[in-house]
C-alpha positions, 0 to 999 in steps of 0.5 A, spaced: 922 317 717 923 324 716 917 328 715 919 334 714 916 338 719 910 336 715 904 334 720 902 328 716 895 327 720 894 333 716 894 330 709 888 326 710 884 326 703 876 327 701 872 323 696 870 330 695 876 334 695 878 330 688 873 332 680 872 326 678 870 319 684 876 314 682 879 307 685 884 308 679 887 316 680 883 317 688 885 316 696 888 310 695 893 312 690 895 319 692 897 316 699 901 312 696 904 317 692 905 320 698 909 315 702 913 314 694 915 321 695 917 320 702 921 315 700 925 317 694 926 323 698 930 320 703 934 316 698 936 323 695 936 328 701 933 335 697 929 336 703 926 342 700 923 339 693 922 332 697 917 337 700 913 340 696 913 334 692 910 332 697 905 337 697 904 338 689 903 329 691 896 331 695 893 335 690 896 331 683 890 328 679 884 331 684 881 335 679 881 329 674 876 328 670 876 322 667 879 315 668 883 315 662 890 319 658 890 326 660 897 330 660 891 336 662 889 333 668 896 336 672 895 343 670 887 344 671 890 341 678 895 345 679 890 352 678 885 349 681 886 345 688 893 348 689 890 354 691 885 351 696 890 347 698 895 353 700 894 355 706 894 347 709 902 347 704 903 354 709 901 351 714 905 345 714 912 349 712 910 353 705 912 359 703 910 364 698 916 365 694 915 356 693 908 356 689 910 356 683 915 351 684 908 347 687 905 350 681 910 347 675 911 340 678 902 338 679 902 340 672 908 337 669 906 331 673 902 329 667 905 331 661 911 326 658 915 331 657 919 333 664 923 340 665 929 341 663 935 339 668 937 346 669 930 348 670 930 351 677 924 347 679 927 340 676 928 336 681 922 337 686 917 335 678 922 329 678 920 326 685 913 326 684 912 324 677 918 318 678 913 316 686 907 317 680 910 312 676 913 307 682 904 307 684 903 305 675 904 297 679 896 297 680 895 298 673 899 291 671 904 289 672 909 290 666 906 298 666 912 301 671 916 303 665 924 303 669 926 307 663 922 312 665 923 313 671 929 319 672 933 316 679 936 311 680 935 310 688 927 311 684 929 304 680 931 302 685 923 302 690 920 299 684 919 293 687 918 296 695 912 299 690 909 291 687 910 290 695 906 296 698 901 296 693 899 289 693 900 289 701 896 295 703 890 294 696 886 291 701 889 293 709 882 297 709 887 303 711 882 311 711 887 314 714 895 317 710 897 316 717 896 308 716 900 308 710 905 313 712 906 307 719 906 302 713 911 305 709 916 306 716 916 299 719 919 298 712 923 302 711 
């Protein structure tokens, strides 16, 4: 699987990165969302947008204050965590003029509405939203609703997302590399 110039070994999460310690929205969920971004992006063939959605996935839930329904945590993560991790993202290909697109993807991932389809940041935002939605299978097998996925390519990954979750949830993985290597065996 193409890593888009991203050194995936630089993207290991630590509990202290998260404002709210959570098994529902914490490290394992984030790693799966990062993998889903790469998987969706490999089908869509939007390398820049996929790279930005990958960075967005890394921080998307870090500023959560609780595990309940919350439309504000995306903006909190964009405001608080994006500046902290911009140097890491720049080491992995982010350029200065892409920061607003990355910001929008993180900020909008937690709100019900999408950016307009003609918005220049729509693709990046939609990739992250679909990747995050694919991991809703962890909540309940009926929690993932196909009608809310934006891309046909994402809809085709629902079975994969279910298997990915069930095969990794108790695997004892501690690094993103382990999730990524598992993803590569299933691609």
